[in-house]
N, C-alpha and C positions, 0 to 999 in steps of 0.2 A: 208272740201272739198276744194281743191285747186282752185284758180280762173282760169277761162277759158282763153285760149290763144286767140289772135285775129282771128286766123284761125278757132278755135272751135266756137267762137261767130258768125262768118260769116256763118259757116255750120249750126249752130243751127237756125239762123234767116232765112236761106233759107228753111230749113225743116219746120219751123213753118209757113212760108209764103205759102209753097206748101200745107200744111194741111188746112190753112185758105181758099185757093182757091178751094180746092177739096171738102170741107165740104158741100156746098150747093148741089153739084152734087151727093154726096154720100147719103145725106138726101133724095133727090128725088128718088134715086134707092131704098132705104129702103121703102119709102112711096108707090111707085108703086108696089114693091114686096108684101107688106102687102095687098094692095087692090086686087092684082091679086090672092093671096092665098085665100082671102075671097070669091072671085067670083068662083074660081075653087072648093073649098070645104068649104061651109059656116060653117059647124059644124065639128070640129075635134074630132072624137070619141076616139082617142088615147091620148088626152090631159088630164093631171092631174096637179093640181097646185103644185108648188115646195114644199110648206108648207101648209098643211091643216089648214084652219082657224077655230078656235073653235067657237061654237055657243055662241055669246056674247049677247043674248037676256036678260039674267039676270046677274047682277053683282056677282062676287064671294063672298062667305060669308066672313065676317071679321075674322081675325085670333083671336083665343081664347086668352084672356088675363089672364095670371096666375100671382098671387101675392104671 
């Protein structure tokens, strides 16, 4: 990858600064939205986990060792 020019470095620093300044406000928006959604509809009937978790109450059996 080629080294960045001074203009590109300045632009990158400005964008990173802007992101750093906006991050707390965006985190607040997400937190408020989550709280509001839980107040409006405490239980989401249409929710299903992205990956079903297996029942891990018992460990899987050891693999058979063939000699």
